[in-house]
Every structure is written in C-alpha cells, then in structure tokens.
NUZAVEX-780454 format. One line per field, with one value per residue (C-alpha): residue number from 1; x, y, z; residue in one letter. Coordinates in pm, 1 decimal. Layout:
pos c(NUM, ...) .
x c(X, ...) .
y c(Y, ...) .
z c(Z, ...) .
code c(a, ...) .
//
This chain:
pos c(1, 2, 3, 4, 5, 6, 7, 8, 9, 10, 11, 12, 13, 14, 15, 16, 17, 18, 19, 20, 21, 22, 23, 24, 25, 26, 27, 28, 29, 30, 31, 32, 33, 34, 35, 36, 37, 38, 39, 40, 41, 42, 43, 44, 45, 46, 47, 48, 49, 50, 51, 52, 53, 54, 55, 56, 57, 58, 59, 60, 61, 62, 63, 64, 65, 66, 67, 68, 69, 70, 71, 72, 73, 74, 75, 76, 77, 78, 79, 80, 81, 82, 83, 84, 85, 86, 87, 88, 89, 90, 91, 92, 93, 94, 95, 96, 97, 98, 99, 100, 101, 102, 103, 104, 105, 106, 107, 108, 109, 110, 111, 112, 113, 114, 115, 116, 117, 118, 119, 120, 121, 122, 123, 124, 125, 126, 127, 128, 129, 130, 131, 132, 133, 134, 135, 136, 137, 138, 139, 140, 141, 142, 143, 144, 145, 146, 147, 148, 149, 150, 151, 152, 153, 154, 155, 156, 157, 158, 159, 160, 161, 162, 163, 164, 165, 166, 167, 168, 169, 170, 171, 172, 173, 174, 175, 176, 177, 178, 179, 180, 181, 182, 183, 184, 185, 186, 187, 188, 189, 190, 191, 192, 193, 194, 195, 196, 197, 198, 199, 200, 201, 202, 203, 204, 205, 206, 207, 208, 209, 210, 211, 212, 213, 214, 215, 216, 217, 218, 219, 220, 221, 222, 223, 224, 225, 226, 227, 228, 229, 230, 231, 232, 233, 234, 235, 236, 237, 238, 239, 240, 241, 242, 243, 244, 245, 246, 247, 248, 249, 250, 251, 252, 253, 254, 255, 256, 257, 258, 259, 260, 261, 262, 263, 264, 265, 266, 267, 268, 269, 270, 271, 272, 273, 274, 275, 276, 277, 278, 279, 280, 281, 282, 283, 284, 285, 286, 287, 288, 289, 290, 291, 292, 293, 294, 295, 296, 297, 298, 299, 300, 301, 302, 303, 304, 305, 306, 307, 308, 309, 310, 311, 312, 313, 314, 315, 316, 317, 318, 319, 320, 321, 322, 323, 324, 325, 326, 327, 328, 329, 330, 331, 332, 333, 334, 335, 336, 337, 338, 339, 340, 341, 342, 343, 344, 345, 346, 347, 348, 349, 350, 351, 352, 353, 354, 355, 356, 357, 358, 359, 360, 361, 362, 363, 364, 365, 366, 367, 368, 369, 370, 371, 372, 373, 374, 375, 376, 377, 378, 379, 380, 381, 382, 383, 384, 385, 386, 387, 388, 389, 390, 391, 392, 393, 394, 395, 396, 397, 398, 399, 400, 401, 402, 403, 404, 405, 406, 407, 408, 409, 410, 411, 412, 413, 414, 415, 416, 417, 418, 419, 420, 421, 422, 423, 424, 425, 426, 427, 428, 429, 430, 431, 432, 433, 434, 435, 436, 437, 438, 439, 440, 441, 442, 443, 444, 445, 446, 447, 448, 449, 450, 451) .
x c(0.0, 125.4, -29.0, 23.5, -26.5, -55.1, 61.8, 321.2, 156.7, 48.1, -260.3, -54.8, 219.2, -29.1, -202.8, 132.9, 216.8, -121.4, -82.3, 278.8, 194.4, -22.4, 104.4, -138.3, 68.5, 362.5, 264.3, 468.8, 387.3, 501.8, 435.3, 425.6, 450.9, 463.0, 733.9, 1083.6, 1018.4, 790.3, 562.5, 308.0, 130.9, 396.4, 659.5, 447.0, 160.1, 254.0, 367.1, 745.1, 708.7, 554.1, 866.0, 732.5, 454.0, 702.7, 886.5, 620.3, 824.6, 1049.1, 755.5, 715.5, 1087.6, 1052.0, 779.7, 999.2, 1282.0, 1077.9, 1222.6, 888.5, 837.4, 953.2, 921.7, 883.6, 924.6, 900.9, 625.7, 292.6, -20.9, -219.1, 94.8, 377.8, 158.8, -208.5, -461.6, -504.1, -130.3, -149.1, -434.2, -215.8, 78.3, -93.1, -360.6, -496.5, -460.1, -487.2, -532.0, -380.8, -343.9, -473.1, -637.8, -416.9, -675.4, -825.1, -1191.7, -1290.9, -1506.6, -1700.1, -1742.3, -1667.5, -1304.4, -1167.0, -904.2, -747.4, -388.2, -311.8, -613.4, -451.3, -569.6, -409.0, -303.7, -65.2, 70.3, 126.4, 291.5, 510.8, 646.5, 686.1, 901.3, 657.4, 792.2, 450.1, 452.5, 818.2, 757.0, 450.6, 480.0, 344.5, 349.0, 380.2, 423.7, 59.0, -26.8, -351.8, -434.7, -771.0, -763.9, -1102.7, -1166.6, -1186.3, -979.7, -621.6, -510.6, -635.6, -461.1, -134.2, -144.4, -221.7, 46.8, 323.4, 230.7, 265.6, 576.0, 896.8, 1195.9, 1376.0, 1093.4, 1093.1, 1470.4, 1491.4, 1233.6, 1256.1, 1063.9, 1173.0, 1460.6, 1274.6, 976.8, 1194.8, 1354.5, 1014.9, 873.8, 1179.4, 1075.6, 701.4, 500.6, 197.9, 83.5, -276.0, -440.9, -818.6, -933.4, -1292.6, -1541.3, -1884.9, -2026.8, -1988.7, -1709.9, -1886.0, -1874.6, -1509.0, -1307.1, -965.1, -820.8, -759.5, -383.1, -356.1, -580.4, -388.1, -62.7, -192.8, -157.0, 210.9, 364.6, 658.9, 529.1, 164.2, -149.1, -497.4, -792.3, -1147.6, -1425.0, -1641.7, -1949.6, -1830.8, -1879.7, -2198.4, -2422.3, -2173.8, -2181.3, -1909.4, -2006.7, -1809.4, -1764.0, -1404.5, -1471.0, -1541.2, -1551.3, -1314.3, -1571.3, -1584.6, -1205.3, -1196.7, -1455.5, -1256.1, -944.6, -1138.0, -1289.1, -940.2, -829.7, -1133.1, -1056.3, -698.9, -602.9, -464.7, -97.2, 210.5, 289.9, 330.5, 108.9, -255.7, -469.2, -837.7, -1069.0, -1410.7, -1714.8, -2049.6, -1926.6, -1906.4, -1711.6, -1936.1, -1687.2, -1314.7, -1271.3, -997.9, -813.9, -739.8, -436.5, -638.6, -498.3, -696.6, -800.5, -1074.7, -1333.6, -1709.2, -1853.0, -2210.5, -2305.1, -2465.1, -2701.2, -2714.8, -3011.7, -3085.7, -3190.1, -3454.6, -3181.6, -3034.5, -2727.7, -2646.4, -2595.6, -2511.6, -2757.7, -2681.5, -2867.7, -2814.9, -2608.3, -2282.9, -1953.4, -1627.0, -1301.9, -990.5, -722.1, -440.4, -438.5, -693.2, -607.0, -912.0, -869.4, -1207.4, -1102.8, -945.0, -1061.1, -904.2, -719.1, -884.2, -675.8, -764.7, -925.9, -994.9, -1366.9, -1437.5, -1736.8, -1839.9, -2053.4, -1808.4, -1483.4, -1325.4, -1257.9, -1598.3, -1612.8, -1820.6, -1628.2, -1296.9, -1397.9, -1382.9, -1716.8, -1860.1, -1974.7, -2306.8, -2415.0, -2224.7, -2119.9, -1795.6, -1486.8, -1308.2, -970.6, -944.9, -949.4, -897.9, -760.6, -700.8, -844.2, -902.3, -1160.1, -1318.9, -1224.6, -997.7, -1086.0, -900.6, -537.8, -239.6, -276.4, -638.6, -524.1, -363.0, -687.6, -874.3, -616.7, -609.9, -989.7, -964.0, -681.1, -925.1, -1160.6, -869.8, -798.5, -1162.8, -1170.9, -838.1, -945.3, -798.1, -646.2, -286.3, -353.1, -388.0, -62.8, 102.1, 401.9, 740.3, 782.8, 1057.2, 835.7, 694.8, 1050.8, 1135.3, 815.0, 892.4, 1256.7, 1161.7, 965.6, 1280.3, 1176.0, 1431.0, 1279.3, 1363.4, 1396.8, 1374.2, 1752.3, 1774.9, 1543.3, 1770.3, 2053.0, 1836.4, 1735.8, 2099.5, 2185.1, 1886.5, 1976.6, 2338.9, 2217.6, 1991.4, 2279.4, 2435.0, 2142.8, 2082.4, 1761.0, 1632.2, 1674.5, 1691.9, 1469.2, 1559.4, 1250.6, 1285.4, 1265.4, 1546.0, 1800.1, 1690.9, 1718.1, 2050.4, 2195.1, 2085.4, 2223.6, 2563.5, 2557.8) .
y c(0.0, 345.2, 648.8, 1021.8, 1263.0, 1630.8, 1846.7, 1778.6, 1921.4, 1722.5, 1566.8, 1452.8, 1297.7, 1124.3, 981.1, 861.3, 691.4, 517.0, 390.3, 279.3, 74.2, -157.3, -513.1, -662.9, -535.8, -308.9, 57.6, 325.7, 685.6, 988.3, 1317.8, 1641.2, 1998.3, 2323.7, 2451.5, 2304.6, 2273.3, 2014.2, 2026.9, 2283.2, 2450.3, 2341.5, 2546.4, 2824.8, 2862.4, 2760.9, 3067.2, 3102.2, 3120.8, 2770.0, 2563.4, 2270.3, 2222.9, 2227.9, 1931.6, 1709.3, 1721.0, 1451.1, 1211.8, 1309.8, 1259.9, 895.5, 852.5, 1022.2, 780.2, 477.5, 318.9, 331.2, 705.4, 983.7, 1362.2, 1580.9, 1942.1, 2242.6, 2070.7, 2251.5, 2058.8, 2245.0, 2420.4, 2166.2, 1858.0, 1795.8, 1585.2, 1367.2, 1294.2, 1189.3, 954.1, 792.8, 733.5, 639.2, 400.6, 647.8, 1020.3, 1200.9, 1577.9, 1728.9, 2087.5, 2257.4, 2598.9, 2867.3, 3122.5, 3361.1, 3444.6, 3808.5, 4033.4, 4161.8, 4514.1, 4861.0, 4968.1, 4617.0, 4657.6, 4985.3, 5025.1, 4866.3, 4632.9, 4297.4, 3938.9, 3782.3, 3490.6, 3729.3, 3861.3, 3508.5, 3395.6, 3706.8, 3657.5, 3283.0, 3336.2, 3179.0, 3249.9, 3369.6, 3656.9, 3753.7, 4083.9, 4183.3, 4521.4, 4602.5, 4954.9, 4908.5, 5279.6, 5277.4, 5246.5, 5047.7, 4732.7, 4557.5, 4180.5, 4054.5, 3698.4, 3480.1, 3174.9, 3063.1, 3245.1, 3574.0, 3500.8, 3420.2, 3745.7, 3949.2, 3778.7, 3829.3, 4198.5, 4234.3, 4025.7, 4209.0, 4190.5, 3980.6, 3725.4, 3708.4, 3692.5, 3342.4, 3204.5, 3110.3, 3420.0, 3542.3, 3791.3, 4053.3, 4038.2, 4052.2, 4374.1, 4540.6, 4416.3, 4546.1, 4896.4, 4845.5, 5127.0, 4905.2, 4941.7, 4821.2, 4532.3, 4483.1, 4127.6, 4133.6, 3845.5, 3860.9, 3609.8, 3574.1, 3430.3, 3092.5, 3059.9, 3159.5, 2893.7, 2950.0, 2682.6, 2736.4, 2680.0, 2961.0, 3185.0, 3127.0, 3220.7, 3575.3, 3630.6, 3529.3, 3782.3, 3988.0, 4338.7, 4296.4, 4215.6, 4101.2, 4320.8, 4185.1, 4416.0, 4235.4, 4337.1, 4119.4, 3813.3, 3921.9, 3658.7, 3372.0, 3112.9, 2858.3, 2530.6, 2428.5, 2070.4, 1947.0, 1794.6, 2106.1, 2162.7, 2363.4, 2644.8, 2651.4, 2647.5, 2950.7, 3129.9, 3065.6, 3215.1, 3515.4, 3571.4, 3565.7, 3826.1, 4043.6, 4025.0, 4148.2, 4485.9, 4727.5, 4643.6, 4838.7, 4658.0, 4889.1, 4697.5, 4595.8, 4330.6, 4423.5, 4124.7, 4227.4, 4011.6, 4051.2, 4307.2, 4285.9, 4523.2, 4688.9, 4928.9, 4997.2, 5372.9, 5549.6, 5870.8, 6144.5, 5951.8, 5635.2, 5442.0, 5271.7, 5511.4, 5311.0, 5040.6, 5081.7, 4814.2, 4697.5, 4547.8, 4203.4, 3988.2, 3610.0, 3420.0, 3047.0, 2899.4, 2629.5, 2364.3, 2473.7, 2653.1, 3001.5, 3293.9, 3662.3, 3928.1, 4295.6, 4534.0, 4845.2, 5005.0, 5137.7, 5242.4, 5360.3, 5195.1, 5401.7, 5180.6, 5224.4, 4867.1, 4588.0, 4217.3, 4002.5, 3646.6, 3493.9, 3168.6, 3007.7, 2835.0, 2593.4, 2728.2, 2607.2, 2367.0, 2287.6, 1945.2, 1913.2, 1934.5, 2239.5, 2295.7, 2660.7, 2656.5, 2509.8, 2630.8, 2282.4, 2004.5, 1847.4, 1520.9, 1275.8, 1164.7, 1200.2, 1047.5, 1315.9, 1374.8, 1579.2, 1906.6, 1905.2, 1541.1, 1426.0, 1115.1, 964.4, 1016.8, 683.8, 657.5, 1022.4, 1130.8, 1436.6, 1479.9, 1766.0, 2113.4, 2067.8, 1809.4, 1974.0, 2339.9, 2491.1, 2303.5, 2096.6, 2094.3, 1931.8, 1614.2, 1562.7, 1505.2, 1173.9, 987.5, 1176.7, 1087.7, 725.8, 719.9, 820.7, 569.9, 296.1, 406.4, 376.8, 21.4, -77.9, 79.3, -63.7, -422.7, -521.6, -179.4, -297.4, -520.4, -205.5, -153.9, 185.2, 347.4, 273.5, 432.4, 660.5, 784.0, 1064.9, 1184.1, 1184.1, 1374.3, 1649.8, 1681.1, 1708.2, 2016.4, 2169.2, 2133.3, 2122.8, 1851.8, 1884.4, 1550.0, 1499.9, 1469.1, 1801.0, 1952.3, 1824.9, 2027.7, 2341.1, 2243.0, 2217.7, 2557.3, 2725.1, 2576.8, 2694.0, 3043.5, 3044.1, 2961.9, 3295.9, 3477.9, 3210.8, 3099.5, 2753.0, 2845.6, 3141.5, 3053.8, 3099.6, 3277.8, 3287.2, 2993.1, 3110.7, 3104.9, 2759.6, 2617.1, 2790.3, 2637.0, 2291.7, 2355.1, 2432.7, 2106.7) .
z c(0.0, -90.5, 79.1, 27.7, 317.8, 225.7, 514.3, 784.1, 1093.4, 1400.8, 1237.0, 936.9, 1149.7, 1379.2, 1072.1, 938.2, 1266.5, 1285.4, 928.9, 965.7, 1274.3, 1068.7, 1061.5, 808.6, 514.6, 430.7, 415.4, 241.8, 339.2, 140.9, 321.7, 120.7, 247.3, 53.1, 291.7, 326.4, 701.5, 864.7, 1170.9, 1052.9, 1345.6, 1595.1, 1411.2, 1264.3, 1510.5, 1864.2, 2057.7, 2101.1, 2479.1, 2479.6, 2418.2, 2619.4, 2363.4, 2075.9, 2228.2, 2068.0, 1745.6, 1896.1, 1856.5, 1491.1, 1427.9, 1532.9, 1270.7, 1009.1, 1090.1, 980.2, 662.6, 475.7, 538.9, 304.2, 341.5, 33.5, 143.1, -87.8, -293.4, -319.2, -411.6, -676.6, -803.4, -834.6, -831.5, -909.9, -724.4, -1034.3, -1034.0, -670.7, -755.9, -1022.4, -786.8, -458.1, -336.9, -82.0, -12.5, 322.8, 334.6, 651.6, 536.2, 851.5, 852.6, 702.6, 585.7, 838.9, 884.5, 854.1, 1070.2, 769.0, 908.5, 766.9, 794.7, 837.2, 565.7, 680.5, 801.7, 1140.7, 1122.9, 1049.8, 1111.4, 1416.2, 1192.5, 1013.5, 1343.5, 1474.3, 1150.2, 1158.2, 1508.9, 1451.3, 1141.6, 895.2, 543.4, 422.4, 671.1, 702.7, 520.2, 725.8, 897.9, 1243.6, 1381.0, 1755.6, 1825.3, 1941.3, 2310.4, 2279.2, 2080.4, 2048.0, 1996.7, 1878.9, 1992.1, 2300.2, 2212.1, 2261.4, 1944.0, 2089.7, 2419.8, 2239.8, 2043.8, 2356.5, 2562.6, 2305.1, 2279.5, 2657.3, 2725.6, 2817.0, 2580.1, 2843.9, 2839.3, 2459.9, 2408.5, 2556.1, 2312.6, 1943.4, 1834.4, 1490.7, 1507.1, 1299.9, 1537.4, 1847.8, 1724.5, 1668.5, 1999.4, 2184.9, 2080.2, 2129.8, 2288.5, 2353.3, 2713.1, 2701.6, 2520.0, 2511.3, 2443.9, 2320.7, 2324.9, 2162.6, 2409.6, 2786.5, 3002.7, 3016.2, 2636.0, 2593.1, 2408.7, 2565.2, 2793.0, 3162.7, 3128.4, 2871.1, 3080.2, 3402.2, 3228.4, 3179.3, 3552.9, 3550.6, 3309.7, 3435.7, 3367.0, 3267.1, 3461.4, 3357.8, 3447.5, 3465.6, 3584.2, 3843.5, 3644.9, 3354.8, 3576.8, 3757.1, 3596.1, 3631.4, 3910.3, 3977.2, 4149.5, 4457.6, 4335.2, 4314.6, 3972.3, 3769.0, 3394.4, 3176.9, 3174.3, 3554.2, 3581.3, 3354.1, 3566.7, 3883.0, 3723.5, 3592.2, 3938.4, 4087.1, 3831.9, 3913.7, 4286.6, 4246.1, 4379.9, 4118.7, 4071.8, 3975.2, 3651.5, 3353.2, 3108.6, 3131.5, 2962.1, 2978.2, 2927.6, 2796.4, 2721.0, 2542.1, 2289.0, 1907.6, 1681.6, 1424.6, 1263.4, 1259.4, 1290.9, 1093.6, 1172.6, 919.1, 790.6, 732.6, 1027.8, 1301.5, 1576.9, 1745.2, 1735.0, 1748.9, 1979.4, 2024.0, 2358.1, 2339.9, 2538.5, 2540.0, 2400.3, 2402.7, 2068.0, 2027.6, 2004.2, 2337.3, 2198.7, 2318.1, 2084.0, 2126.9, 2008.3, 1973.4, 2201.0, 1990.0, 2267.4, 2119.0, 2273.6, 2119.4, 2224.2, 2156.5, 2001.3, 1751.5, 1621.6, 1574.9, 1550.0, 1465.9, 1598.8, 1521.4, 1358.9, 1055.7, 740.4, 492.6, 191.0, -128.6, -340.0, -699.5, -720.7, -346.7, -248.7, -31.9, 197.4, 159.1, 472.6, 721.5, 555.1, 566.3, 315.3, 249.1, 443.0, 638.0, 947.8, 764.7, 431.7, 159.7, -12.6, -295.9, -131.2, -320.1, -343.9, -31.8, -225.6, -91.9, -306.9, -291.5, -117.4, -13.4, 349.8, 566.9, 919.2, 1161.3, 1134.8, 760.8, 869.6, 1175.5, 1172.0, 1439.5, 1756.5, 2012.6, 2115.9, 1945.5, 2150.0, 2045.5, 1686.5, 1782.1, 1847.6, 1574.6, 1307.0, 1423.4, 1389.4, 1023.7, 970.4, 1077.9, 799.4, 559.2, 675.1, 625.9, 279.0, 164.1, 95.2, -241.3, -309.6, -294.4, -595.0, -805.6, -997.7, -952.5, -1120.9, -965.2, -619.8, -755.0, -1038.5, -822.8, -751.9, -1123.0, -1203.1, -951.9, -1054.5, -1421.1, -1317.9, -1170.9, -807.5, -529.0, -309.6, 59.9, 238.6, 613.7, 636.8, 448.9, 708.1, 987.0, 834.2, 852.5, 1205.9, 1320.2, 1170.5, 1338.9, 1676.4, 1638.3, 1546.8, 1853.2, 2086.0, 1996.5, 2164.0, 2431.7, 2263.5, 2159.2, 1791.9, 1552.8, 1259.0, 896.2, 767.1, 389.4, 153.8, -75.9, 206.3, 321.1, -29.3, -91.8, 225.1, 113.5, -234.2, -85.3, 112.5) .
code c(m, r, i, a, i, i, g, s, g, p, a, g, f, y, a, a, e, a, l, l, r, r, t, d, e, v, i, h, v, d, m, f, d, r, l, p, t, p, f, g, l, v, r, g, g, v, a, p, d, h, q, n, i, k, a, v, t, r, v, y, e, k, t, a, a, r, p, t, f, r, f, f, g, n, v, c, l, g, v, d, l, t, v, d, e, l, r, q, h, y, h, q, i, v, y, a, i, g, n, e, a, d, r, r, l, g, i, p, g, e, g, i, a, r, c, t, p, a, s, v, f, i, g, w, y, n, g, h, p, d, y, r, h, a, k, f, d, l, s, v, s, r, v, a, v, v, g, n, g, n, v, a, i, d, a, a, r, i, l, l, r, t, p, a, e, l, e, k, t, d, i, a, a, h, a, l, e, v, l, r, n, s, q, v, r, e, v, f, m, l, g, r, r, g, p, e, q, a, s, f, t, s, a, e, l, r, e, l, g, e, m, e, d, a, e, p, i, v, a, p, g, e, l, a, a, c, a, v, p, e, s, a, d, i, s, q, k, d, k, n, l, k, i, l, q, a, f, a, a, r, q, p, g, t, k, a, k, k, l, h, m, r, f, l, v, s, p, t, e, v, i, a, d, a, a, g, n, v, s, g, l, k, l, e, k, n, r, l, e, t, r, a, d, g, t, i, t, a, r, g, t, g, e, i, e, i, l, d, a, g, m, v, l, p, a, i, g, y, s, v, e, r, i, a, g, v, p, y, d, e, k, t, h, v, i, a, n, e, d, g, r, v, v, d, p, v, t, r, a, v, i, s, n, e, y, v, v, g, w, a, r, t, g, p, q, g, l, i, g, t, h, k, a, a, s, a, h, v, a, k, h, m, l, i, d, s, a, g, l, s, a, r, t, l, p, d, r, e, a, i, v, s, l, l, r, k, r, g, l, q, i, v, t, f, s, d, w, k, q, i, d, e, i, e, i, a, r, g, e, r, r, n, a, p, r, d, k, i, v, d, l, e, t, m, l, a, i, l, g, q, h) .
//
C-alpha cells in the first residue's frame, strides 16, 4: 500500500504513525509539504514562549525515521503537483493541510492600516515564510484583539511580554527587534459572548496572571451573571470562571502593562483617523439568548460604545485554503467530508480513497494532542476501505521523484530539514535561545544547495 499525506503538521504525522503501525501489510507513506520545514502549526503557530509544547516534534521525528516514510518538502499541491497525479501514484490520499486562511469580521473599515488578522501577526512573530515581510506599527499604546480563544490570548500575551521574556524564546529575530521597541501598554481582548462561552483553555488563561510586567484586568461586572459550582470535579468552563474571578478580585498592581478582558461586545466598525490608520473600534453590547436547540448565541442590544485603540487584531477563527481538485465545503470552511472520508460538497457522495484529518476536517478546535486519536480514527476508515487496493498496480515508487525533478523542483527531504534544524539551533545559541529561525525559503534552499 502506498499512501500520500498532504501536510506535515500534528494531524498529518499522527495519521502517518497510525498507518505505519499496521502489521497486516507493508505501508509506504510519502508526506508532502509546501514549505521546506515540517511540523506545521507546531513550528508556525505555537507561541514562542511555549517551548514545552514544541517538544512534541520529537515524537514526529521517530515517525519520520521509519524506513517506509519519506518527506517531500518544498512541494505545493495544486501548483507543483495535481490531485489527479497523486491519484495515479498512490492508493490512498490524506489531506492534513490545517487551517491557514483567516476568517474576517465583515465590518466597515476592516481593511485599513493597522487592522490585520491575528493569523498574520502570529505567523510574523513565529518566522513563517509567508509573513516575514509583514509590517506592524507598535508605536501605538492600545491594541484591540477581537476573539476569546487561545489564538487571541497568544497574540495578547506576546504583545505584553517584556523583551527579556521574549529573548529566551525562538521568536523570529525581525519580530523581536520590533517588539523590543514596542510602545503598547494596554491590550483589550474582546469576546462577543460571555465568560462561560469563551473557548480558551484554563492553562492559557492562568498564564496571563504570571507575566513579568503585565497584569490582567477583569471588571467584576463582567462576571456578575456567572456562578461557579463548589464541586471538586469542575468543567473547563468553571475552571476559567474561577481564574477570571481571581483576576477580578486582584487589587490594582504596579505593573506597567494591562490586559483588559471584555465580554459581550461585538465590533461593528473599525474607525480610521485622518491619515487612514486605526483610531478606534465601534462596539455593540450584546445579550445572550438560548436557541430552540439549546445553543447560546449573542444578540446585539443596539447600545454602542467607542473603544480608543491604535491597532486591531481580529482572531475569530481560521478556514481551509482552497486547493484545486480538493472538495471544499463553503458553509463550514473545511474540506468536504463525512467523518474524515472526503465527499462531494453538493451530493455528499464519498470520493473513494481520499481522506482528511485535523483542522481541515473539523475546523480549528481541540489541542495538538487531540489530533492523535482523531487521526487514528480516520486511519481505521482507511484500513476498512483498503481491501484489495494494494492489488492495483502503480508506477514505480521513484516515479513521483522523477516527475517532480523534471519540473525543476528542489525537493527537501527529512535529512535536508535536519541540516536546517541544526543551523537554526546553532544560530539560537548565539542569543541564548532555543533556535533562531531561517525565515525565507530562498536562504533555506541555498543552504541545502551548498551542502
């Protein structure tokens, strides 16, 4: 059996491991990524001050070391290779492309200067090649982060960290230089629903109270309608409420920077100054309503306030990038699928031998660890569907390599990546950091060309 996995993030590697553990027959896995570097979200999305989370790549390296695994970096599906060509060379295909496109607020003024999706900000400070040329003007004193998930918390926390805190991380050098000179003193994190509906995790929330020179501020009135049970076995929501109550009970501190956590407000317009830059955000206050199906939604009350801010970072979710030949669900912004089996988005008919894992399957939900069981679940579908597939004759295993090289592609193998990895770690040692990332593709490829 020969299987192609598109995308080298956590979901892709967990799928590879589940497939390669099969003992009923020999499985060959070829993993493709448009970047020369593997690990997807772990490298380009996890905050630089969360090095313990990034240690999970050691697990993925063990998968990559298996003799029937190959990594093809610097190969972009839909540009360098078509879906039809994959179908010719592999028995099954797994899409693990994550969520790289951001969702928009859809309000007036959203596209003006200093209103930038948080996904761009996060890619910029993480050294993602797509965002290395992004510009952030941190001469402003106030920033509004729209969203109540872990992405919003990450963006707020990085804005409020001290240079000393950031220097010991693997934050991109260009971002570190800008953040060293940042004038940001206040960040407002805005949620359209209440504290009980916030999607951040308690570990991320608790960390906001442990920053060197910044403190979280929660007005007691924001929590007035919330009750926390006294039971020892409490839910994630209740843990969050306990932490928020502790923040609200704090006496005003002496730290220079403040993180204001607001709930039940929705931006309705980004306000520009005379120069066309962000000067504020028009907010509508909300109330919660329960739908017929029991879900809770936020409804605007018509009451408006103006929040002064010099920058806006919307962090309201991600969607899948469209790839030619891959079915896309316009409603849910994921690859069209039924429990991981790819389907036609209109008829919902299953497309044989094509599967999807990770956020491309479900949308952005869950933590990195949750992908392990979810990818294994889809791998079980693949096993069920694979009866007799290996009897289908494919081109020689090296034919895909020949095809890509004929197109002039510089394929990056996993051993090539390890060379880049070693150089980045050596560069990081010079500033006492875990690594100093190479952020442009040309430099990476040139280094490998020299070797």
